[in-house]
mmCIF file of the N, C-alpha and C atoms, coordinates in Angstrom:
data_MODEL
# 
_entry.id   MODEL 
# 
loop_
_atom_site.group_PDB 
_atom_site.id 
_atom_site.type_symbol 
_atom_site.label_atom_id 
_atom_site.label_alt_id 
_atom_site.label_comp_id 
_atom_site.label_asym_id 
_atom_site.label_entity_id 
_atom_site.label_seq_id 
_atom_site.pdbx_PDB_ins_code 
_atom_site.Cartn_x 
_atom_site.Cartn_y 
_atom_site.Cartn_z 
_atom_site.occupancy 
_atom_site.B_iso_or_equiv 
_atom_site.pdbx_formal_charge 
_atom_site.auth_seq_id 
_atom_site.auth_comp_id 
_atom_site.auth_asym_id 
_atom_site.auth_atom_id 
_atom_site.pdbx_PDB_model_num 
ATOM 1   N N  . MET A 1 1  ? 346.783 77.972 -1.389  1.00 0.00 ? 1  MET A N  1 
ATOM 2   C CA . MET A 1 1  ? 345.059 77.704 -2.232  1.00 0.00 ? 1  MET A CA 1 
ATOM 3   C C  . MET A 1 1  ? 345.447 77.853 -3.811  1.00 0.00 ? 1  MET A C  1 
ATOM 4   N N  . ASN A 1 2  ? 345.003 76.788 -4.660  1.00 0.00 ? 2  ASN A N  1 
ATOM 5   C CA . ASN A 1 2  ? 345.193 77.107 -5.931  1.00 0.00 ? 2  ASN A CA 1 
ATOM 6   C C  . ASN A 1 2  ? 344.126 76.814 -6.861  1.00 0.00 ? 2  ASN A C  1 
ATOM 7   N N  . ILE A 1 3  ? 343.043 77.831 -6.814  1.00 0.00 ? 3  ILE A N  1 
ATOM 8   C CA . ILE A 1 3  ? 342.180 77.744 -7.827  1.00 0.00 ? 3  ILE A CA 1 
ATOM 9   C C  . ILE A 1 3  ? 342.313 79.002 -8.729  1.00 0.00 ? 3  ILE A C  1 
ATOM 10  N N  . THR A 1 4  ? 341.169 78.219 -9.752  1.00 0.00 ? 4  THR A N  1 
ATOM 11  C CA . THR A 1 4  ? 341.502 78.907 -11.397 1.00 0.00 ? 4  THR A CA 1 
ATOM 12  C C  . THR A 1 4  ? 339.916 79.145 -11.354 1.00 0.00 ? 4  THR A C  1 
ATOM 13  N N  . LEU A 1 5  ? 339.303 79.927 -11.935 1.00 0.00 ? 5  LEU A N  1 
ATOM 14  C CA . LEU A 1 5  ? 337.877 80.044 -12.509 1.00 0.00 ? 5  LEU A CA 1 
ATOM 15  C C  . LEU A 1 5  ? 338.140 80.666 -14.063 1.00 0.00 ? 5  LEU A C  1 
ATOM 16  N N  . GLU A 1 6  ? 337.235 79.697 -14.837 1.00 0.00 ? 6  GLU A N  1 
ATOM 17  C CA . GLU A 1 6  ? 336.772 80.478 -15.731 1.00 0.00 ? 6  GLU A CA 1 
ATOM 18  C C  . GLU A 1 6  ? 336.100 81.269 -15.911 1.00 0.00 ? 6  GLU A C  1 
ATOM 19  N N  . LYS A 1 7  ? 336.484 82.124 -17.441 1.00 0.00 ? 7  LYS A N  1 
ATOM 20  C CA . LYS A 1 7  ? 335.591 83.626 -17.136 1.00 0.00 ? 7  LYS A CA 1 
ATOM 21  C C  . LYS A 1 7  ? 334.301 83.529 -16.865 1.00 0.00 ? 7  LYS A C  1 
ATOM 22  N N  . GLN A 1 8  ? 333.335 82.644 -17.271 1.00 0.00 ? 8  GLN A N  1 
ATOM 23  C CA . GLN A 1 8  ? 331.923 82.707 -16.966 1.00 0.00 ? 8  GLN A CA 1 
ATOM 24  C C  . GLN A 1 8  ? 331.446 82.157 -15.735 1.00 0.00 ? 8  GLN A C  1 
ATOM 25  N N  . GLU A 1 9  ? 332.568 81.366 -14.760 1.00 0.00 ? 9  GLU A N  1 
ATOM 26  C CA . GLU A 1 9  ? 332.865 81.153 -13.347 1.00 0.00 ? 9  GLU A CA 1 
ATOM 27  C C  . GLU A 1 9  ? 332.701 82.620 -12.577 1.00 0.00 ? 9  GLU A C  1 
ATOM 28  N N  . ALA A 1 10 ? 333.650 82.981 -12.968 1.00 0.00 ? 10 ALA A N  1 
ATOM 29  C CA . ALA A 1 10 ? 334.112 84.353 -12.615 1.00 0.00 ? 10 ALA A CA 1 
ATOM 30  C C  . ALA A 1 10 ? 332.759 85.525 -12.467 1.00 0.00 ? 10 ALA A C  1 
ATOM 31  N N  . ILE A 1 11 ? 332.214 85.688 -13.068 1.00 0.00 ? 11 ILE A N  1 
ATOM 32  C CA . ILE A 1 11 ? 330.916 86.710 -14.107 1.00 0.00 ? 11 ILE A CA 1 
ATOM 33  C C  . ILE A 1 11 ? 330.047 86.077 -13.019 1.00 0.00 ? 11 ILE A C  1 
ATOM 34  N N  . LEU A 1 12 ? 329.855 85.072 -12.785 1.00 0.00 ? 12 LEU A N  1 
ATOM 35  C CA . LEU A 1 12 ? 328.899 83.935 -12.015 1.00 0.00 ? 12 LEU A CA 1 
ATOM 36  C C  . LEU A 1 12 ? 329.027 84.543 -10.662 1.00 0.00 ? 12 LEU A C  1 
ATOM 37  N N  . LEU A 1 13 ? 330.078 84.413 -10.430 1.00 0.00 ? 13 LEU A N  1 
ATOM 38  C CA . LEU A 1 13 ? 330.443 84.863 -8.856  1.00 0.00 ? 13 LEU A CA 1 
ATOM 39  C C  . LEU A 1 13 ? 329.901 86.443 -8.374  1.00 0.00 ? 13 LEU A C  1 
ATOM 40  N N  . PHE A 1 14 ? 330.742 87.306 -9.836  1.00 0.00 ? 14 PHE A N  1 
ATOM 41  C CA . PHE A 1 14 ? 330.308 88.759 -9.512  1.00 0.00 ? 14 PHE A CA 1 
ATOM 42  C C  . PHE A 1 14 ? 328.579 89.124 -9.135  1.00 0.00 ? 14 PHE A C  1 
ATOM 43  N N  . LEU A 1 15 ? 328.044 87.925 -10.010 1.00 0.00 ? 15 LEU A N  1 
ATOM 44  C CA . LEU A 1 15 ? 326.306 88.272 -10.123 1.00 0.00 ? 15 LEU A CA 1 
ATOM 45  C C  . LEU A 1 15 ? 325.794 88.051 -8.889  1.00 0.00 ? 15 LEU A C  1 
ATOM 46  N N  . TYR A 1 16 ? 326.409 87.028 -8.390  1.00 0.00 ? 16 TYR A N  1 
ATOM 47  C CA . TYR A 1 16 ? 325.661 86.364 -6.633  1.00 0.00 ? 16 TYR A CA 1 
ATOM 48  C C  . TYR A 1 16 ? 326.151 86.211 -5.678  1.00 0.00 ? 16 TYR A C  1 
ATOM 49  N N  . CYS A 1 17 ? 327.730 87.072 -5.557  1.00 0.00 ? 17 CYS A N  1 
ATOM 50  C CA . CYS A 1 17 ? 328.179 87.599 -4.954  1.00 0.00 ? 17 CYS A CA 1 
ATOM 51  C C  . CYS A 1 17 ? 327.934 88.373 -3.567  1.00 0.00 ? 17 CYS A C  1 
ATOM 52  N N  . GLY A 1 18 ? 327.636 87.638 -2.645  1.00 0.00 ? 18 GLY A N  1 
ATOM 53  C CA . GLY A 1 18 ? 326.867 88.578 -1.265  1.00 0.00 ? 18 GLY A CA 1 
ATOM 54  C C  . GLY A 1 18 ? 328.013 89.052 -0.490  1.00 0.00 ? 18 GLY A C  1 
ATOM 55  N N  . ASP A 1 19 ? 327.875 89.284 0.815   1.00 0.00 ? 19 ASP A N  1 
ATOM 56  C CA . ASP A 1 19 ? 329.174 89.679 1.552   1.00 0.00 ? 19 ASP A CA 1 
ATOM 57  C C  . ASP A 1 19 ? 329.898 88.955 2.385   1.00 0.00 ? 19 ASP A C  1 
ATOM 58  N N  . ASN A 1 20 ? 329.818 87.468 2.060   1.00 0.00 ? 20 ASN A N  1 
ATOM 59  C CA . ASN A 1 20 ? 330.521 86.612 2.799   1.00 0.00 ? 20 ASN A CA 1 
ATOM 60  C C  . ASN A 1 20 ? 330.857 84.976 1.759   1.00 0.00 ? 20 ASN A C  1 
ATOM 61  N N  . ARG A 1 21 ? 331.393 84.548 1.789   1.00 0.00 ? 21 ARG A N  1 
ATOM 62  C CA . ARG A 1 21 ? 331.224 82.982 1.127   1.00 0.00 ? 21 ARG A CA 1 
ATOM 63  C C  . ARG A 1 21 ? 330.118 82.453 1.132   1.00 0.00 ? 21 ARG A C  1 
ATOM 64  N N  . SER A 1 22 ? 329.730 82.135 2.554   1.00 0.00 ? 22 SER A N  1 
ATOM 65  C CA . SER A 1 22 ? 328.137 81.825 2.771   1.00 0.00 ? 22 SER A CA 1 
ATOM 66  C C  . SER A 1 22 ? 327.175 81.928 2.470   1.00 0.00 ? 22 SER A C  1 
ATOM 67  N N  . GLU A 1 23 ? 327.083 83.278 2.251   1.00 0.00 ? 23 GLU A N  1 
ATOM 68  C CA . GLU A 1 23 ? 326.030 84.271 1.429   1.00 0.00 ? 23 GLU A CA 1 
ATOM 69  C C  . GLU A 1 23 ? 326.516 83.858 0.199   1.00 0.00 ? 23 GLU A C  1 
ATOM 70  N N  . THR A 1 24 ? 327.414 83.787 -0.422  1.00 0.00 ? 24 THR A N  1 
ATOM 71  C CA . THR A 1 24 ? 327.587 83.974 -1.686  1.00 0.00 ? 24 THR A CA 1 
ATOM 72  C C  . THR A 1 24 ? 327.007 82.226 -2.491  1.00 0.00 ? 24 THR A C  1 
ATOM 73  N N  . ILE A 1 25 ? 327.333 81.540 -1.635  1.00 0.00 ? 25 ILE A N  1 
ATOM 74  C CA . ILE A 1 25 ? 326.806 79.876 -2.184  1.00 0.00 ? 25 ILE A CA 1 
ATOM 75  C C  . ILE A 1 25 ? 325.319 80.024 -2.185  1.00 0.00 ? 25 ILE A C  1 
ATOM 76  N N  . ARG A 1 26 ? 325.024 80.546 -0.919  1.00 0.00 ? 26 ARG A N  1 
ATOM 77  C CA . ARG A 1 26 ? 323.325 80.600 -0.312  1.00 0.00 ? 26 ARG A CA 1 
ATOM 78  C C  . ARG A 1 26 ? 322.899 81.428 -1.722  1.00 0.00 ? 26 ARG A C  1 
ATOM 79  N N  . ASN A 1 27 ? 322.836 82.264 -2.009  1.00 0.00 ? 27 ASN A N  1 
ATOM 80  C CA . ASN A 1 27 ? 322.972 83.162 -3.613  1.00 0.00 ? 27 ASN A CA 1 
ATOM 81  C C  . ASN A 1 27 ? 322.923 82.176 -4.923  1.00 0.00 ? 27 ASN A C  1 
ATOM 82  N N  . LEU A 1 28 ? 323.620 81.266 -5.197  1.00 0.00 ? 28 LEU A N  1 
ATOM 83  C CA . LEU A 1 28 ? 324.004 80.132 -5.779  1.00 0.00 ? 28 LEU A CA 1 
ATOM 84  C C  . LEU A 1 28 ? 323.115 79.421 -6.064  1.00 0.00 ? 28 LEU A C  1 
ATOM 85  N N  . ARG A 1 29 ? 322.977 78.884 -4.718  1.00 0.00 ? 29 ARG A N  1 
ATOM 86  C CA . ARG A 1 29 ? 321.669 77.582 -4.842  1.00 0.00 ? 29 ARG A CA 1 
ATOM 87  C C  . ARG A 1 29 ? 320.231 78.324 -4.669  1.00 0.00 ? 29 ARG A C  1 
ATOM 88  N N  . GLU A 1 30 ? 319.751 79.325 -4.313  1.00 0.00 ? 30 GLU A N  1 
ATOM 89  C CA . GLU A 1 30 ? 318.331 79.841 -4.920  1.00 0.00 ? 30 GLU A CA 1 
ATOM 90  C C  . GLU A 1 30 ? 318.584 80.212 -6.274  1.00 0.00 ? 30 GLU A C  1 
ATOM 91  N N  . MET A 1 31 ? 319.564 80.882 -6.384  1.00 0.00 ? 31 MET A N  1 
ATOM 92  C CA . MET A 1 31 ? 319.727 81.172 -8.264  1.00 0.00 ? 31 MET A CA 1 
ATOM 93  C C  . MET A 1 31 ? 319.179 80.109 -8.951  1.00 0.00 ? 31 MET A C  1 
ATOM 94  N N  . GLN A 1 32 ? 319.493 78.751 -8.477  1.00 0.00 ? 32 GLN A N  1 
ATOM 95  C CA . GLN A 1 32 ? 319.525 76.950 -8.971  1.00 0.00 ? 32 GLN A CA 1 
ATOM 96  C C  . GLN A 1 32 ? 318.276 76.754 -9.026  1.00 0.00 ? 32 GLN A C  1 
ATOM 97  N N  . THR A 1 33 ? 317.744 76.970 -7.777  1.00 0.00 ? 33 THR A N  1 
ATOM 98  C CA . THR A 1 33 ? 315.951 76.525 -7.779  1.00 0.00 ? 33 THR A CA 1 
ATOM 99  C C  . THR A 1 33 ? 315.151 77.365 -8.882  1.00 0.00 ? 33 THR A C  1 
ATOM 100 N N  . HIS A 1 34 ? 315.355 78.383 -9.753  1.00 0.00 ? 34 HIS A N  1 
ATOM 101 C CA . HIS A 1 34 ? 314.665 79.196 -10.875 1.00 0.00 ? 34 HIS A CA 1 
ATOM 102 C C  . HIS A 1 34 ? 315.401 78.756 -12.041 1.00 0.00 ? 34 HIS A C  1 
ATOM 103 N N  . LEU A 1 35 ? 315.624 77.895 -12.194 1.00 0.00 ? 35 LEU A N  1 
ATOM 104 C CA . LEU A 1 35 ? 316.257 77.565 -13.430 1.00 0.00 ? 35 LEU A CA 1 
ATOM 105 C C  . LEU A 1 35 ? 315.568 76.452 -13.844 1.00 0.00 ? 35 LEU A C  1 
ATOM 106 N N  . HIS A 1 36 ? 315.892 76.160 -15.305 1.00 0.00 ? 36 HIS A N  1 
ATOM 107 C CA . HIS A 1 36 ? 314.616 75.776 -16.154 1.00 0.00 ? 36 HIS A CA 1 
ATOM 108 C C  . HIS A 1 36 ? 315.101 74.133 -16.386 1.00 0.00 ? 36 HIS A C  1 
ATOM 109 N N  . ALA A 1 37 ? 314.276 73.139 -16.812 1.00 0.00 ? 37 ALA A N  1 
ATOM 110 C CA . ALA A 1 37 ? 315.589 71.910 -17.151 1.00 0.00 ? 37 ALA A CA 1 
ATOM 111 C C  . ALA A 1 37 ? 315.974 71.831 -18.337 1.00 0.00 ? 37 ALA A C  1 
ATOM 112 N N  . ASP A 1 38 ? 316.187 72.804 -19.419 1.00 0.00 ? 38 ASP A N  1 
ATOM 113 C CA . ASP A 1 38 ? 317.144 73.335 -20.299 1.00 0.00 ? 38 ASP A CA 1 
ATOM 114 C C  . ASP A 1 38 ? 318.383 74.269 -19.997 1.00 0.00 ? 38 ASP A C  1 
ATOM 115 N N  . GLU A 1 39 ? 318.372 74.443 -18.635 1.00 0.00 ? 39 GLU A N  1 
ATOM 116 C CA . GLU A 1 39 ? 319.270 75.486 -18.143 1.00 0.00 ? 39 GLU A CA 1 
ATOM 117 C C  . GLU A 1 39 ? 320.691 74.347 -17.650 1.00 0.00 ? 39 GLU A C  1 
ATOM 118 N N  . GLN A 1 40 ? 320.839 73.184 -18.241 1.00 0.00 ? 40 GLN A N  1 
ATOM 119 C CA . GLN A 1 40 ? 321.761 72.661 -17.286 1.00 0.00 ? 40 GLN A CA 1 
ATOM 120 C C  . GLN A 1 40 ? 323.070 72.952 -17.387 1.00 0.00 ? 40 GLN A C  1 
ATOM 121 N N  . ASP A 1 41 ? 323.541 73.608 -18.696 1.00 0.00 ? 41 ASP A N  1 
ATOM 122 C CA . ASP A 1 41 ? 324.420 74.083 -18.887 1.00 0.00 ? 41 ASP A CA 1 
ATOM 123 C C  . ASP A 1 41 ? 325.077 74.663 -17.262 1.00 0.00 ? 41 ASP A C  1 
ATOM 124 N N  . LEU A 1 42 ? 324.167 76.128 -17.305 1.00 0.00 ? 42 LEU A N  1 
ATOM 125 C CA . LEU A 1 42 ? 324.372 76.911 -16.019 1.00 0.00 ? 42 LEU A CA 1 
ATOM 126 C C  . LEU A 1 42 ? 324.193 76.352 -14.883 1.00 0.00 ? 42 LEU A C  1 
ATOM 127 N N  . ARG A 1 43 ? 323.444 75.409 -14.521 1.00 0.00 ? 43 ARG A N  1 
ATOM 128 C CA . ARG A 1 43 ? 323.110 74.338 -13.407 1.00 0.00 ? 43 ARG A CA 1 
ATOM 129 C C  . ARG A 1 43 ? 324.592 74.147 -13.211 1.00 0.00 ? 43 ARG A C  1 
ATOM 130 N N  . GLN A 1 44 ? 325.398 73.463 -13.752 1.00 0.00 ? 44 GLN A N  1 
ATOM 131 C CA . GLN A 1 44 ? 326.091 72.511 -13.756 1.00 0.00 ? 44 GLN A CA 1 
ATOM 132 C C  . GLN A 1 44 ? 327.437 73.660 -13.599 1.00 0.00 ? 44 GLN A C  1 
ATOM 133 N N  . MET A 1 45 ? 327.960 74.924 -14.019 1.00 0.00 ? 45 MET A N  1 
ATOM 134 C CA . MET A 1 45 ? 328.635 75.730 -13.473 1.00 0.00 ? 45 MET A CA 1 
ATOM 135 C C  . MET A 1 45 ? 328.385 76.153 -12.596 1.00 0.00 ? 45 MET A C  1 
ATOM 136 N N  . ALA A 1 46 ? 327.485 76.549 -11.733 1.00 0.00 ? 46 ALA A N  1 
ATOM 137 C CA . ALA A 1 46 ? 326.926 77.072 -10.403 1.00 0.00 ? 46 ALA A CA 1 
ATOM 138 C C  . ALA A 1 46 ? 327.074 76.328 -9.494  1.00 0.00 ? 46 ALA A C  1 
ATOM 139 N N  . ASP A 1 47 ? 326.821 74.670 -10.001 1.00 0.00 ? 47 ASP A N  1 
ATOM 140 C CA . ASP A 1 47 ? 327.962 73.594 -9.214  1.00 0.00 ? 47 ASP A CA 1 
ATOM 141 C C  . ASP A 1 47 ? 329.039 73.516 -8.883  1.00 0.00 ? 47 ASP A C  1 
ATOM 142 N N  . SER A 1 48 ? 330.107 74.130 -10.026 1.00 0.00 ? 48 SER A N  1 
ATOM 143 C CA . SER A 1 48 ? 331.469 73.723 -9.855  1.00 0.00 ? 48 SER A CA 1 
ATOM 144 C C  . SER A 1 48 ? 331.492 75.252 -9.051  1.00 0.00 ? 48 SER A C  1 
ATOM 145 N N  . LEU A 1 49 ? 330.819 76.215 -9.169  1.00 0.00 ? 49 LEU A N  1 
ATOM 146 C CA . LEU A 1 49 ? 331.599 77.387 -8.332  1.00 0.00 ? 49 LEU A CA 1 
ATOM 147 C C  . LEU A 1 49 ? 331.188 76.881 -6.985  1.00 0.00 ? 49 LEU A C  1 
ATOM 148 N N  . ILE A 1 50 ? 330.281 76.408 -6.537  1.00 0.00 ? 50 ILE A N  1 
ATOM 149 C CA . ILE A 1 50 ? 329.609 76.079 -5.073  1.00 0.00 ? 50 ILE A CA 1 
ATOM 150 C C  . ILE A 1 50 ? 330.961 75.420 -4.547  1.00 0.00 ? 50 ILE A C  1 
ATOM 151 N N  . GLY A 1 51 ? 331.200 74.234 -5.553  1.00 0.00 ? 51 GLY A N  1 
ATOM 152 C CA . GLY A 1 51 ? 332.719 73.532 -4.887  1.00 0.00 ? 51 GLY A CA 1 
ATOM 153 C C  . GLY A 1 51 ? 333.491 73.878 -4.923  1.00 0.00 ? 51 GLY A C  1 
ATOM 154 N N  . THR A 1 52 ? 333.857 74.877 -5.369  1.00 0.00 ? 52 THR A N  1 
ATOM 155 C CA . THR A 1 52 ? 335.392 75.808 -4.972  1.00 0.00 ? 52 THR A CA 1 
ATOM 156 C C  . THR A 1 52 ? 335.034 76.273 -3.801  1.00 0.00 ? 52 THR A C  1 
ATOM 157 N N  . LEU A 1 53 ? 333.631 76.942 -3.694  1.00 0.00 ? 53 LEU A N  1 
ATOM 158 C CA . LEU A 1 53 ? 333.367 77.889 -2.623  1.00 0.00 ? 53 LEU A CA 1 
ATOM 159 C C  . LEU A 1 53 ? 333.276 77.355 -1.165  1.00 0.00 ? 53 LEU A C  1 
ATOM 160 N N  . GLN A 1 54 ? 332.983 75.835 -1.030  1.00 0.00 ? 54 GLN A N  1 
ATOM 161 C CA . GLN A 1 54 ? 333.137 74.955 -0.772  1.00 0.00 ? 54 GLN A CA 1 
ATOM 162 C C  . GLN A 1 54 ? 334.585 74.546 0.221   1.00 0.00 ? 54 GLN A C  1 
ATOM 163 N N  . GLU A 1 55 ? 335.328 74.823 -1.514  1.00 0.00 ? 55 GLU A N  1 
ATOM 164 C CA . GLU A 1 55 ? 336.656 73.807 -0.404  1.00 0.00 ? 55 GLU A CA 1 
ATOM 165 C C  . GLU A 1 55 ? 337.413 75.114 -0.069  1.00 0.00 ? 55 GLU A C  1 
ATOM 166 N N  . ILE A 1 56 ? 337.167 76.217 0.218   1.00 0.00 ? 56 ILE A N  1 
ATOM 167 C CA . ILE A 1 56 ? 337.709 77.330 0.412   1.00 0.00 ? 56 ILE A CA 1 
ATOM 168 C C  . ILE A 1 56 ? 337.522 77.408 1.580   1.00 0.00 ? 56 ILE A C  1 
ATOM 169 N N  . ARG A 1 57 ? 338.300 78.258 2.850   1.00 0.00 ? 57 ARG A N  1 
ATOM 170 C CA . ARG A 1 57 ? 338.332 79.257 3.774   1.00 0.00 ? 57 ARG A CA 1 
ATOM 171 C C  . ARG A 1 57 ? 337.510 80.278 3.532   1.00 0.00 ? 57 ARG A C  1 
ATOM 172 N N  . ASP A 1 58 ? 337.318 80.958 4.593   1.00 0.00 ? 58 ASP A N  1 
ATOM 173 C CA . ASP A 1 58 ? 335.886 82.183 4.715   1.00 0.00 ? 58 ASP A CA 1 
ATOM 174 C C  . ASP A 1 58 ? 337.429 83.413 4.456   1.00 0.00 ? 58 ASP A C  1 
ATOM 175 N N  . LYS A 1 59 ? 338.388 83.068 5.572   1.00 0.00 ? 59 LYS A N  1 
ATOM 176 C CA . LYS A 1 59 ? 339.832 84.168 5.137   1.00 0.00 ? 59 LYS A CA 1 
ATOM 177 C C  . LYS A 1 59 ? 340.171 84.083 3.377   1.00 0.00 ? 59 LYS A C  1 
ATOM 178 N N  . ASP A 1 60 ? 339.860 83.187 2.603   1.00 0.00 ? 60 ASP A N  1 
ATOM 179 C CA . ASP A 1 60 ? 340.248 82.945 1.328   1.00 0.00 ? 60 ASP A CA 1 
ATOM 180 C C  . ASP A 1 60 ? 339.232 83.496 0.481   1.00 0.00 ? 60 ASP A C  1 
ATOM 181 N N  . PHE A 1 61 ? 338.395 84.169 1.330   1.00 0.00 ? 61 PHE A N  1 
ATOM 182 C CA . PHE A 1 61 ? 336.946 84.172 -0.206  1.00 0.00 ? 61 PHE A CA 1 
ATOM 183 C C  . PHE A 1 61 ? 337.630 85.720 -0.936  1.00 0.00 ? 61 PHE A C  1 
ATOM 184 N N  . ALA A 1 62 ? 337.959 86.421 -0.129  1.00 0.00 ? 62 ALA A N  1 
ATOM 185 C CA . ALA A 1 62 ? 339.051 87.752 -0.622  1.00 0.00 ? 62 ALA A CA 1 
ATOM 186 C C  . ALA A 1 62 ? 339.510 87.391 -1.886  1.00 0.00 ? 62 ALA A C  1 
ATOM 187 N N  . ALA A 1 63 ? 340.591 86.582 -1.481  1.00 0.00 ? 63 ALA A N  1 
ATOM 188 C CA . ALA A 1 63 ? 341.436 86.104 -2.863  1.00 0.00 ? 63 ALA A CA 1 
ATOM 189 C C  . ALA A 1 63 ? 341.001 85.873 -3.959  1.00 0.00 ? 63 ALA A C  1 
ATOM 190 N N  . VAL A 1 64 ? 339.488 84.865 -3.806  1.00 0.00 ? 64 VAL A N  1 
ATOM 191 C CA . VAL A 1 64 ? 339.019 84.019 -4.896  1.00 0.00 ? 64 VAL A CA 1 
ATOM 192 C C  . VAL A 1 64 ? 338.346 85.746 -6.112  1.00 0.00 ? 64 VAL A C  1 
ATOM 193 N N  . LEU A 1 65 ? 337.931 86.260 -4.845  1.00 0.00 ? 65 LEU A N  1 
ATOM 194 C CA . LEU A 1 65 ? 337.179 87.974 -5.780  1.00 0.00 ? 65 LEU A CA 1 
ATOM 195 C C  . LEU A 1 65 ? 338.287 88.246 -6.241  1.00 0.00 ? 65 LEU A C  1 
ATOM 196 N N  . ALA A 1 66 ? 339.575 88.554 -6.118  1.00 0.00 ? 66 ALA A N  1 
ATOM 197 C CA . ALA A 1 66 ? 340.141 89.308 -6.755  1.00 0.00 ? 66 ALA A CA 1 
ATOM 198 C C  . ALA A 1 66 ? 340.642 88.106 -8.106  1.00 0.00 ? 66 ALA A C  1 
ATOM 199 N N  . LEU A 1 67 ? 340.733 87.183 -7.725  1.00 0.00 ? 67 LEU A N  1 
ATOM 200 C CA . LEU A 1 67 ? 341.310 86.181 -8.558  1.00 0.00 ? 67 LEU A CA 1 
ATOM 201 C C  . LEU A 1 67 ? 340.032 85.998 -10.065 1.00 0.00 ? 67 LEU A C  1 
ATOM 202 N N  . ALA A 1 68 ? 338.759 86.350 -9.652  1.00 0.00 ? 68 ALA A N  1 
ATOM 203 C CA . ALA A 1 68 ? 337.714 86.388 -10.455 1.00 0.00 ? 68 ALA A CA 1 
ATOM 204 C C  . ALA A 1 68 ? 337.797 87.930 -11.052 1.00 0.00 ? 68 ALA A C  1 
ATOM 205 N N  . ASP A 1 69 ? 338.432 88.920 -10.345 1.00 0.00 ? 69 ASP A N  1 
ATOM 206 C CA . ASP A 1 69 ? 338.408 90.057 -11.139 1.00 0.00 ? 69 ASP A CA 1 
ATOM 207 C C  . ASP A 1 69 ? 339.758 89.888 -11.868 1.00 0.00 ? 69 ASP A C  1 
ATOM 208 N N  . ASP A 1 70 ? 340.515 89.105 -12.103 1.00 0.00 ? 70 ASP A N  1 
ATOM 209 C CA . ASP A 1 70 ? 341.851 89.182 -12.982 1.00 0.00 ? 70 ASP A CA 1 
ATOM 210 C C  . ASP A 1 70 ? 340.804 88.282 -14.030 1.00 0.00 ? 70 ASP A C  1 
ATOM 211 N N  . ALA A 1 71 ? 340.346 87.161 -14.150 1.00 0.00 ? 71 ALA A N  1 
ATOM 212 C CA . ALA A 1 71 ? 339.758 86.167 -14.887 1.00 0.00 ? 71 ALA A CA 1 
ATOM 213 C C  . ALA A 1 71 ? 338.695 87.275 -15.925 1.00 0.00 ? 71 ALA A C  1 
ATOM 214 N N  . VAL A 1 72 ? 337.758 88.262 -15.463 1.00 0.00 ? 72 VAL A N  1 
ATOM 215 C CA . VAL A 1 72 ? 337.002 88.950 -16.174 1.00 0.00 ? 72 VAL A CA 1 
ATOM 216 C C  . VAL A 1 72 ? 337.583 89.947 -16.897 1.00 0.00 ? 72 VAL A C  1 
# 
């Protein structure tokens, strides 16, 4: 697993983190439904984070959280 997270992505992960990877993805997608048209940067960051989470396995989710913790 070779994943890097920007500081802002790590913060986003902590804000919308669920009990597991799938729930976290659902939380991020739900958040995106509430964004306004002028919040494209946040939408793109969430899309990037969702893509990262979709690439990993459930068992690697804890490692990504630890990586995010180091980034913040």
